[in-house]
C-alpha positions in Angstrom: -80.4 3.9 39.7 -83.2 3.6 37.3 -82.2 4.5 33.7 -84.9 5.4 31.3 -85.1 5.2 27.5 -85.5 8.4 25.5 -89.1 7.5 24.9 -89.7 7.0 28.6 -88.1 10.3 29.4 -90.3 12.0 26.8 -93.4 10.3 28.3 -92.5 11.6 31.8 -92.0 15.1 30.4 -95.2 15.0 28.5 -97.1 13.8 31.6 -95.8 16.2 34.2 -93.9 18.9 32.3 -96.7 21.5 32.5 -96.3 21.8 36.3 -93.0 20.0 37.2 -89.8 20.6 35.3 -87.9 17.4 34.4 -84.1 17.5 34.0 -82.8 14.7 31.9 -79.2 13.6 32.7 -77.7 11.4 30.0 -74.6 10.4 28.0 -73.1 12.7 25.5 -74.6 12.3 22.0 -77.5 10.2 23.1 -80.2 12.4 21.6 -81.4 14.3 24.7 -82.2 17.5 23.0 -84.2 15.7 20.3 -86.9 15.1 22.8 -88.1 18.6 22.1 -89.1 17.5 18.6 -90.7 14.3 20.0 -92.7 16.5 22.3 -93.6 18.9 19.5 -95.1 16.0 17.5 -97.1 14.9 20.6 -98.3 18.4 21.4 -98.9 20.1 18.0 -100.6 23.0 19.7 -97.3 24.0 21.5 -94.5 26.0 19.9 -91.1 24.3 20.3 -88.5 26.6 21.9 -84.9 25.5 22.0 -82.5 27.4 24.3 -78.8 26.5 24.5 -78.0 27.5 28.0 -74.2 27.7 27.2 -74.9 30.4 24.7 -76.9 32.9 26.8 -76.3 35.4 29.5 -78.7 36.9 32.1 -79.4 39.8 29.7 -80.6 37.4 27.1 -83.4 36.2 29.4 -84.8 39.6 30.4 -83.8 43.3 30.2 -84.7 46.2 32.5 -87.1 48.8 31.0 -88.0 52.2 32.5 -91.6 53.4 32.8 -91.1 57.2 32.9 -94.7 57.9 33.6 -94.6 56.1 36.9 -91.0 56.5 37.7 -90.5 52.8 38.1 -88.7 50.0 36.2 -89.7 46.6 35.1 -88.2 43.7 33.1 -89.0 42.8 29.6 -88.6 39.1 28.9 -87.1 37.7 25.7 -89.8 37.1 23.2 -88.5 33.6 22.5 -90.1 32.4 25.8 -93.6 33.2 24.3 -94.9 35.1 27.3 -96.4 37.7 24.9 -98.8 35.2 23.2 -101.5 32.7 24.0 -100.0 29.7 22.4 -98.4 27.3 25.0 -94.7 26.6 24.5 -92.5 23.5 25.0 -89.2 24.8 26.2 -86.0 22.8 26.2 -83.2 24.2 28.3 -80.4 22.3 26.7 -77.0 21.9 28.5 -78.5 23.4 31.6 -75.8 22.0 33.8 -73.1 23.8 31.8 -74.8 27.2 32.1 -73.1 29.8 34.4 -74.5 29.9 37.9 -76.1 33.3 37.2 -77.9 32.0 34.2 -79.2 29.0 36.1 -80.5 31.2 38.8 -82.2 33.5 36.3 -83.9 30.6 34.8 -85.2 29.2 38.1 -88.6 31.1 37.9 -89.1 29.5 34.4 -88.3 26.1 35.9 -90.3 26.4 39.1 -93.1 28.9 38.6 -93.5 28.9 34.8 -92.7 32.6 34.5 -90.0 34.9 33.1 -89.6 37.7 35.6 -93.2 38.6 36.4 -94.6 37.4 33.1 -96.2 33.9 33.2 -95.8 31.5 30.4 -99.0 30.6 28.5 -101.2 28.1 30.3 -100.2 24.5 29.6 -96.6 25.3 28.7 -94.0 22.6 29.2 -90.5 23.1 30.5 -87.7 20.6 30.7 -83.9 20.6 30.7 -81.0 18.4 29.6 -77.5 17.9 30.9 -74.6 15.5 30.6 -73.7 13.0 33.3 -71.3 14.5 35.8 -69.1 11.4 35.5 -68.3 12.5 31.9 -66.4 15.5 33.3 -67.6 18.0 30.8 -68.5 20.7 33.2 -72.1 19.9 34.2 -72.9 20.9 37.8 -76.0 21.9 39.8 -76.3 23.4 43.2 -78.5 21.6 45.7 -81.2 24.4 45.6 -81.3 24.3 41.8 -81.6 20.5 41.6 -84.3 20.5 44.3 -86.6 22.5 42.0 -86.7 19.8 39.3 -87.3 16.1 38.9 -83.9 14.8 37.8 -84.1 11.5 35.8 -81.3 9.6 34.1 -81.5 8.6 30.5 -79.6 5.6 29.1 -78.2 5.1 25.6 -80.5 3.4 23.2 -79.9 -0.3 22.7 -78.5 -1.4 19.4 -82.0 -2.6 18.4 -83.6 0.7 19.4 -81.0 2.8 17.6 -81.2 0.7 14.4 -84.9 1.1 14.3 -84.4 4.9 14.6 -81.7 4.6 11.9 -84.0 2.8 9.6 -86.7 5.5 10.0 -84.2 8.2 9.3 -82.3 6.7 6.4 -79.0 6.0 8.0 -76.5 4.2 5.7 -77.1 0.5 5.5 -73.5 -0.4 6.4 -73.7 1.4 9.7 -77.1 -0.2 10.5 -75.6 -3.7 9.7 -72.5 -3.0 11.8 -74.4 -1.8 14.8 -76.8 -4.8 14.5 -73.9 -7.2 14.5 -71.8 -5.2 17.0 -74.2 -4.0 19.8 -71.2 -3.2 22.1 -70.8 0.1 20.2 -73.7 1.4 22.3 -72.8 -0.1 25.7 -72.7 2.2 28.7 -69.2 2.7 30.0 -70.3 1.7 33.6 -71.0 -1.8 32.4 -67.4 -2.2 31.2 -64.8 -2.6 33.9 -61.8 -2.4 31.7 -61.8 0.1 28.7 -59.7 -2.4 26.7 -62.7 -4.7 26.7 -64.7 -2.3 24.6 -62.6 -0.1 22.2 -65.7 1.6 20.7 -67.1 3.7 23.4 -66.1 6.6 25.7 -64.8 5.3 29.0 -64.1 7.3 32.1 -60.9 5.2 32.8 -59.5 6.1 29.4 -59.5 9.9 29.1 -57.2 9.7 26.1 -60.0 8.2 23.9 -61.0 11.3 22.0 -63.3 9.9 19.4 -65.9 7.2 20.1 -69.3 5.8 19.2 -72.4 7.5 20.3 -75.8 7.6 18.7 -74.9 11.1 17.3 -71.5 10.1 15.9 -72.8 6.9 14.4 -75.5 8.9 12.5 -72.7 11.3 11.3 -70.6 8.3 10.2 -73.5 7.3 8.0 -73.6 10.7 6.4 -69.8 10.4 5.6 -70.5 7.1 3.9 -73.4 8.6 2.0 -71.0 11.2 0.6 -69.0 8.5 -1.2 -65.6 10.2 -0.8 -64.0 7.7 -3.2 -60.8 7.5 -1.3 -60.5 4.8 1.4 -57.8 6.6 3.4 -59.7 9.9 3.4 -62.9 8.0 4.3 -61.2 6.2 7.2 -59.7 9.5 8.4 -63.1 11.2 8.4 -64.7 8.2 10.1 -61.9 8.0 12.7 -62.5 11.6 13.6 -66.1 10.8 14.5 -66.0 7.3 16.0 -62.4 6.4 16.6 -59.8 4.5 14.5 -60.8 1.0 15.7 -64.5 1.7 15.0 -63.7 3.2 11.6 -61.6 0.2 10.6 -64.3 -2.3 11.6 -67.0 -0.2 9.9 -65.0 -0.1 6.7 -65.0 -3.9 6.6 -68.8 -3.7 6.3 -68.4 -1.0 3.6 -66.1 -3.3 1.6 -68.7 -6.1 2.0 -71.4 -3.7 0.9 -69.5 -3.1 -2.4 -69.9 -6.9 -3.1 -73.7 -6.9 -2.7 -75.8 -7.7 -5.7 -76.6 -4.6 -7.7 -79.9 -3.1 -6.6 -81.1 -3.0 -10.2 -80.4 -6.7 -10.5 -82.8 -7.4 -7.6 -85.5 -5.2 -9.2 -85.1 -6.6 -12.7 -84.5 -10.3 -11.9 -85.3 -11.1 -8.2 -85.4 -14.8 -8.7 -81.8 -14.9 -10.1 -80.1 -12.0 -8.4 -77.0 -13.1 -6.4 -77.4 -14.0 -2.7 -74.4 -13.2 -0.5 -73.0 -16.1 1.5 -71.8 -13.9 4.4 -74.3 -13.2 7.3 -73.1 -9.6 7.7 -73.6 -9.0 4.0 -77.1 -10.6 4.1 -78.0 -8.1 6.9 -76.7 -5.3 4.8 -78.9 -6.5 1.9 -81.9 -6.3 4.2 -81.1 -2.8 5.5 -80.3 -1.5 2.0 -83.7 -2.8 0.9 -85.5 -1.1 3.7 -83.9 2.2 2.7 -84.4 1.9 -1.0 -87.7 0.0 -1.4 -90.5 2.2 -2.8 -94.1 1.3 -3.8 -93.2 0.4 -7.4 -90.3 -1.9 -6.3 -91.9 -3.7 -3.4 -93.1 -6.7 -5.4 -89.6 -7.7 -6.8 -88.0 -6.9 -3.4 -90.5 -9.2 -1.7 -89.7 -12.0 -4.2 -86.0 -11.6 -3.5 -86.5 -11.4 0.3 -88.3 -14.7 0.3 -85.0 -16.3 -0.8 -83.3 -15.1 2.4 -83.5 -16.9 5.8 -86.9 -16.4 7.4 -85.4 -14.4 10.3 -84.1 -11.8 7.9 -87.4 -11.7 6.0 -88.9 -10.8 9.4 -86.4 -8.1 10.0 -87.3 -6.6 6.6 -91.0 -6.7 7.0 -91.1 -5.4 10.6 -88.7 -2.6 9.9 -90.4 -1.5 6.7 -93.6 -1.2 8.6 -91.9 1.3 11.0 -90.7 3.6 8.3 -92.9 6.7 7.9 -94.2 6.9 4.4 -93.6 3.2 3.6 -95.9 1.4 6.0 -99.0 2.7 4.1 -98.0 1.3 0.6 -96.6 -1.9 2.2 -100.0 -2.5 3.9 -101.7 -2.2 0.5 -99.4 -4.7 -1.2 -100.9 -8.2 -1.6 -97.5 -10.0 -1.6 -96.5 -8.1 1.6 -99.7 -8.7 3.4 -99.8 -12.4 2.4 -96.3 -12.8 4.0 -97.6 -11.1 7.1 -100.6 -13.4 7.3 -98.5 -16.5 6.8 -95.9 -15.5 9.3 -98.0 -13.5 11.8 -96.0 -15.0 14.7 -93.0 -13.0 13.6 -94.9 -9.7 13.6 -94.0 -7.3 16.5 
């Protein structure tokens, strides 16, 4: 089986989605529905339409209407599909595999013919669906004739490196980013782990009693818990455990405790040549991720001075990740200290 990354899935949908519907099967919490917003960015002329197929019935797709003048009836489609306008739409049929069979059947003309009832979608409209892996046992199923109308592809979880890059771009808490960087097993696929005891962080089909676990979605939520600064270690661990499991929460809190011993951010800005350097590799990684999150145009010079005191590999992580952050790459490229580092260490740029 070929497993695609989320970007590869979005590329396939963007290439063929105007004439062939793609159904993306993937692990829970892996970001499948977010492809709609990726596609909206790539196709700014399309209107993004999100439909949660578990929340609709056949009557939410189209309703009968009587034409008294002709003594006939027709069906009026729901305006959300955009058939009444000229602007093409990008439709995400989320959780399609969990929809009642009647709803799946009612959506088949949208999937196959790009029409709702007898009303065609605007030219160029894109249609795709998402569903969970059947092995996860959360109720996703498709009949043969439904599946045959779509190109079904399998999406994998992001690698730790891919997810950390996304986390950097979206401001995920630095302790979570450092922990995932140092513990890539938190994003392993369960079918690569024979014994669930070998990986206590993830959902595993052989351990149905594991109710909370790490996914890209729950890790991002764990970062928001840490951002809230509850101020009570037990309450924080309980909140984290409810998202990513007790073992994951305990391990992550070790990084949180390390983070509390990092040099004060203001000390790095005010005196980068003398600010303390952690002696723990995990703490050093957290310093880097915190700097990526907090560095702004007016603080980049002292941060670069401080970063040059770190191992060169970590300097490379800082520079490469900062260039990937929307809104920061522009001022970084204008900074002479930053560009001089890039020139001197161009072999590390990627």
